[in-house]
MIRO-266985 format. One record per residue (C-alpha): x negated, y negated, z. Coordinates in steps of 0.2 Angstrom, whole numbers, plus 5000, padded with zeros to 4 digits. Last residue first. Layout:
<nodes>
<node><px>X</px><py>Y</py><pz>Z</pz></node>
...
</nodes>
This chain:
<nodes>
<node><px>4893</px><py>4982</py><pz>5038</pz></node>
<node><px>4894</px><py>4973</py><pz>5021</pz></node>
<node><px>4884</px><py>4987</py><pz>5012</pz></node>
<node><px>4895</px><py>5000</py><pz>5020</pz></node>
<node><px>4911</px><py>4991</py><pz>5015</pz></node>
<node><px>4907</px><py>4989</py><pz>4997</pz></node>
<node><px>4901</px><py>5008</py><pz>4996</pz></node>
<node><px>4918</px><py>5014</py><pz>5003</pz></node>
<node><px>4928</px><py>5002</py><pz>4992</pz></node>
<node><px>4919</px><py>5008</py><pz>4976</pz></node>
<node><px>4921</px><py>5026</py><pz>4981</pz></node>
<node><px>4940</px><py>5023</py><pz>4984</pz></node>
<node><px>4941</px><py>5013</py><pz>4967</pz></node>
<node><px>4933</px><py>5027</py><pz>4958</pz></node>
<node><px>4948</px><py>5039</py><pz>4961</pz></node>
<node><px>4944</px><py>5056</py><pz>4967</pz></node>
<node><px>4952</px><py>5068</py><pz>4956</pz></node>
<node><px>4962</px><py>5082</py><pz>4964</pz></node>
<node><px>4957</px><py>5099</py><pz>4971</pz></node>
<node><px>4969</px><py>5098</py><pz>4985</pz></node>
<node><px>4955</px><py>5100</py><pz>4997</pz></node>
<node><px>4945</px><py>5087</py><pz>4988</pz></node>
<node><px>4959</px><py>5074</py><pz>4990</pz></node>
<node><px>4960</px><py>5078</py><pz>5008</pz></node>
<node><px>4941</px><py>5076</py><pz>5010</pz></node>
<node><px>4942</px><py>5059</py><pz>5001</pz></node>
<node><px>4957</px><py>5052</py><pz>5011</pz></node>
<node><px>4953</px><py>5058</py><pz>5028</pz></node>
<node><px>4935</px><py>5058</py><pz>5034</pz></node>
<node><px>4926</px><py>5046</py><pz>5023</pz></node>
<node><px>4940</px><py>5035</py><pz>5016</pz></node>
<node><px>4949</px><py>5034</py><pz>5033</pz></node>
<node><px>4933</px><py>5031</py><pz>5042</pz></node>
<node><px>4928</px><py>5017</py><pz>5030</pz></node>
<node><px>4946</px><py>5009</py><pz>5032</pz></node>
<node><px>4944</px><py>5010</py><pz>5051</pz></node>
<node><px>4927</px><py>5002</py><pz>5051</pz></node>
<node><px>4933</px><py>4988</py><pz>5040</pz></node>
<node><px>4949</px><py>4985</py><pz>5050</pz></node>
<node><px>4942</px><py>4983</py><pz>5068</pz></node>
<node><px>4932</px><py>4994</py><pz>5080</pz></node>
<node><px>4943</px><py>4996</py><pz>5095</pz></node>
<node><px>4961</px><py>4994</py><pz>5090</pz></node>
<node><px>4959</px><py>4999</py><pz>5071</pz></node>
<node><px>4948</px><py>5013</py><pz>5077</pz></node>
<node><px>4961</px><py>5020</py><pz>5089</pz></node>
<node><px>4975</px><py>5019</py><pz>5077</pz></node>
<node><px>4964</px><py>5029</py><pz>5064</pz></node>
<node><px>4960</px><py>5042</py><pz>5077</pz></node>
<node><px>4978</px><py>5044</py><pz>5081</pz></node>
<node><px>4983</px><py>5046</py><pz>5063</pz></node>
<node><px>4969</px><py>5059</py><pz>5060</pz></node>
<node><px>4974</px><py>5068</py><pz>5077</pz></node>
<node><px>4991</px><py>5071</py><pz>5071</pz></node>
<node><px>5007</px><py>5061</py><pz>5068</pz></node>
<node><px>5012</px><py>5047</py><pz>5057</pz></node>
<node><px>5028</px><py>5040</py><pz>5062</pz></node>
<node><px>5019</px><py>5026</py><pz>5072</pz></node>
<node><px>5012</px><py>5018</py><pz>5056</pz></node>
<node><px>4993</px><py>5022</py><pz>5054</pz></node>
<node><px>4991</px><py>5027</py><pz>5036</pz></node>
<node><px>5003</px><py>5014</py><pz>5028</pz></node>
<node><px>4998</px><py>5000</py><pz>5041</pz></node>
<node><px>4980</px><py>5003</py><pz>5036</pz></node>
<node><px>4981</px><py>5000</py><pz>5017</pz></node>
<node><px>4994</px><py>4986</py><pz>5020</pz></node>
<node><px>4983</px><py>4977</py><pz>5032</pz></node>
<node><px>4967</px><py>4979</py><pz>5022</pz></node>
<node><px>4974</px><py>4973</py><pz>5006</pz></node>
<node><px>4982</px><py>4958</py><pz>5015</pz></node>
<node><px>4965</px><py>4954</py><pz>5022</pz></node>
<node><px>4958</px><py>4954</py><pz>5004</pz></node>
<node><px>4948</px><py>4969</py><pz>4999</pz></node>
<node><px>4931</px><py>4964</py><pz>4991</pz></node>
<node><px>4929</px><py>4981</py><pz>4981</pz></node>
<node><px>4944</px><py>4992</py><pz>4982</pz></node>
<node><px>4956</px><py>5002</py><pz>4993</pz></node>
<node><px>4962</px><py>5019</py><pz>4987</pz></node>
<node><px>4980</px><py>5021</py><pz>4994</pz></node>
<node><px>4985</px><py>5002</py><pz>4995</pz></node>
<node><px>4976</px><py>4997</py><pz>4979</pz></node>
<node><px>4991</px><py>4992</py><pz>4968</pz></node>
<node><px>5002</px><py>4987</py><pz>4983</pz></node>
<node><px>4989</px><py>4975</py><pz>4989</pz></node>
<node><px>4986</px><py>4969</py><pz>4971</pz></node>
<node><px>5005</px><py>4965</py><pz>4969</pz></node>
<node><px>5005</px><py>4955</py><pz>4985</pz></node>
<node><px>4990</px><py>4945</py><pz>4979</pz></node>
<node><px>4997</px><py>4942</py><pz>4962</pz></node>
<node><px>5013</px><py>4935</py><pz>4970</pz></node>
<node><px>5029</px><py>4946</py><pz>4972</pz></node>
<node><px>5044</px><py>4939</py><pz>4962</pz></node>
<node><px>5056</px><py>4953</py><pz>4967</pz></node>
<node><px>5061</px><py>4963</py><pz>4952</pz></node>
<node><px>5047</px><py>4959</py><pz>4940</pz></node>
<node><px>5032</px><py>4958</py><pz>4952</pz></node>
<node><px>5039</px><py>4971</py><pz>4963</pz></node>
<node><px>5041</px><py>4983</py><pz>4949</pz></node>
<node><px>5023</px><py>4980</py><pz>4942</pz></node>
<node><px>5015</px><py>4984</py><pz>4959</pz></node>
<node><px>5025</px><py>4999</py><pz>4961</pz></node>
<node><px>5019</px><py>5006</py><pz>4944</pz></node>
<node><px>5001</px><py>5004</py><pz>4949</pz></node>
<node><px>5004</px><py>5011</py><pz>4967</pz></node>
<node><px>5013</px><py>5026</py><pz>4960</pz></node>
<node><px>4999</px><py>5030</py><pz>4948</pz></node>
<node><px>4985</px><py>5026</py><pz>4961</pz></node>
<node><px>4989</px><py>5040</py><pz>4972</pz></node>
<node><px>4995</px><py>5052</py><pz>4959</pz></node>
<node><px>4977</px><py>5053</py><pz>4952</pz></node>
<node><px>4977</px><py>5064</py><pz>4936</pz></node>
<node><px>4988</px><py>5053</py><pz>4925</pz></node>
<node><px>4978</px><py>5038</py><pz>4932</pz></node>
<node><px>4962</px><py>5045</py><pz>4926</pz></node>
<node><px>4967</px><py>5043</py><pz>4908</pz></node>
<node><px>4971</px><py>5025</py><pz>4910</pz></node>
<node><px>4988</px><py>5018</py><pz>4910</pz></node>
<node><px>4992</px><py>5001</py><pz>4904</pz></node>
<node><px>5009</px><py>4994</py><pz>4910</pz></node>
<node><px>5018</px><py>4987</py><pz>4895</pz></node>
<node><px>5035</px><py>4988</py><pz>4903</pz></node>
<node><px>5044</px><py>5002</py><pz>4893</pz></node>
<node><px>5028</px><py>5012</py><pz>4890</pz></node>
<node><px>5023</px><py>5011</py><pz>4908</pz></node>
<node><px>5041</px><py>5015</py><pz>4914</pz></node>
<node><px>5042</px><py>5031</py><pz>4903</pz></node>
<node><px>5025</px><py>5037</py><pz>4909</pz></node>
<node><px>5030</px><py>5035</py><pz>4927</pz></node>
<node><px>5047</px><py>5042</py><pz>4924</pz></node>
<node><px>5039</px><py>5058</py><pz>4917</pz></node>
<node><px>5027</px><py>5059</py><pz>4931</pz></node>
<node><px>5042</px><py>5059</py><pz>4943</pz></node>
<node><px>5046</px><py>5043</py><pz>4953</pz></node>
<node><px>5046</px><py>5046</py><pz>4972</pz></node>
<node><px>5032</px><py>5034</py><pz>4977</pz></node>
<node><px>5038</px><py>5020</py><pz>4966</pz></node>
<node><px>5044</px><py>5008</py><pz>4980</pz></node>
<node><px>5030</px><py>5015</py><pz>4991</pz></node>
<node><px>5022</px><py>4998</py><pz>4995</pz></node>
<node><px>5039</px><py>4989</py><pz>4997</pz></node>
<node><px>5039</px><py>4987</py><pz>5015</pz></node>
<node><px>5021</px><py>4983</py><pz>5017</pz></node>
<node><px>5022</px><py>4969</py><pz>5004</pz></node>
<node><px>5037</px><py>4961</py><pz>5012</pz></node>
<node><px>5030</px><py>4962</py><pz>5029</pz></node>
<node><px>5014</px><py>4954</py><pz>5025</pz></node>
<node><px>5022</px><py>4940</py><pz>5016</pz></node>
<node><px>5034</px><py>4938</py><pz>5031</pz></node>
<node><px>5020</px><py>4937</py><pz>5044</pz></node>
<node><px>5008</px><py>4924</py><pz>5036</pz></node>
<node><px>4992</px><py>4931</py><pz>5043</pz></node>
<node><px>4984</px><py>4927</py><pz>5060</pz></node>
<node><px>4974</px><py>4943</py><pz>5062</pz></node>
<node><px>4984</px><py>4949</py><pz>5077</pz></node>
<node><px>5000</px><py>4943</py><pz>5070</pz></node>
<node><px>4998</px><py>4951</py><pz>5053</pz></node>
<node><px>4992</px><py>4967</py><pz>5062</pz></node>
<node><px>5009</px><py>4968</py><pz>5071</pz></node>
<node><px>5019</px><py>4964</py><pz>5056</pz></node>
<node><px>5009</px><py>4978</py><pz>5046</pz></node>
<node><px>5014</px><py>4990</py><pz>5059</pz></node>
<node><px>5033</px><py>4985</py><pz>5058</pz></node>
<node><px>5032</px><py>4986</py><pz>5038</pz></node>
<node><px>5024</px><py>5003</py><pz>5039</pz></node>
<node><px>5038</px><py>5009</py><pz>5050</pz></node>
<node><px>5051</px><py>5003</py><pz>5038</pz></node>
<node><px>5042</px><py>5011</py><pz>5023</pz></node>
<node><px>5040</px><py>5027</py><pz>5033</pz></node>
<node><px>5059</px><py>5027</py><pz>5037</pz></node>
<node><px>5062</px><py>5025</py><pz>5018</pz></node>
<node><px>5051</px><py>5039</py><pz>5014</pz></node>
<node><px>5059</px><py>5051</py><pz>5026</pz></node>
<node><px>5077</px><py>5046</py><pz>5021</pz></node>
<node><px>5073</px><py>5049</py><pz>5003</pz></node>
<node><px>5071</px><py>5034</py><pz>4992</pz></node>
<node><px>5083</px><py>5025</py><pz>4980</pz></node>
<node><px>5098</px><py>5018</py><pz>4992</pz></node>
<node><px>5087</px><py>5015</py><pz>5007</pz></node>
<node><px>5074</px><py>5007</py><pz>4996</pz></node>
<node><px>5086</px><py>4995</py><pz>4989</pz></node>
<node><px>5093</px><py>4991</py><pz>5006</pz></node>
<node><px>5076</px><py>4987</py><pz>5013</pz></node>
<node><px>5072</px><py>4977</py><pz>4998</pz></node>
<node><px>5088</px><py>4966</py><pz>5001</pz></node>
<node><px>5084</px><py>4964</py><pz>5020</pz></node>
<node><px>5066</px><py>4958</py><pz>5016</pz></node>
<node><px>5073</px><py>4947</py><pz>5003</pz></node>
<node><px>5085</px><py>4939</py><pz>5015</pz></node>
<node><px>5071</px><py>4935</py><pz>5027</pz></node>
<node><px>5061</px><py>4928</py><pz>5013</pz></node>
<node><px>5075</px><py>4916</py><pz>5009</pz></node>
<node><px>5076</px><py>4911</py><pz>5027</pz></node>
<node><px>5057</px><py>4907</py><pz>5027</pz></node>
<node><px>5059</px><py>4897</py><pz>5011</pz></node>
<node><px>5054</px><py>4904</py><pz>4995</pz></node>
<node><px>5040</px><py>4897</py><pz>4983</pz></node>
<node><px>5027</px><py>4910</py><pz>4989</pz></node>
<node><px>5039</px><py>4924</py><pz>4984</pz></node>
<node><px>5040</px><py>4919</py><pz>4966</pz></node>
<node><px>5058</px><py>4914</py><pz>4961</pz></node>
<node><px>5067</px><py>4928</py><pz>4950</pz></node>
</nodes>
């Protein structure tokens, strides 16, 4: 598989269609529609922040490629493909599907390291997030099919305050509180991302 950054624009368009079809065949309808909507939101942000549109679209489209795998499938995949799982990964579903997804897109579609990392960190964030990281992170959580006051607030912040403040709000007022309510492990990446943004702001 040729790496995405070596593809022509036409080849990237074909790959977008191929991935969309693959997702339609393997994910539930709701998850598939979420991925399509996330891609559309990411495309708007890519244009707004002058990023390469097709690379952003491909990454956003495939961000949840492993979302509906079972815990057993995650473990089996990691063993078969030499994906190193840390103990915390098994208790943090948010990072587990992202880690496996990042490996899948590398091997199946030739995604670049930057694209893989944007998928890897799309639920938690990380220190020194790239522009692609930020766009995929926020597109996932603010796409138009997301309903409710939290999604509305996030969309407002993206529009009025910028990406960093929107990410910070999501971590502080949505992601971490939601994780606590579910009595799940808070992944250190989220805390590191939060502190990194605060110190830079």
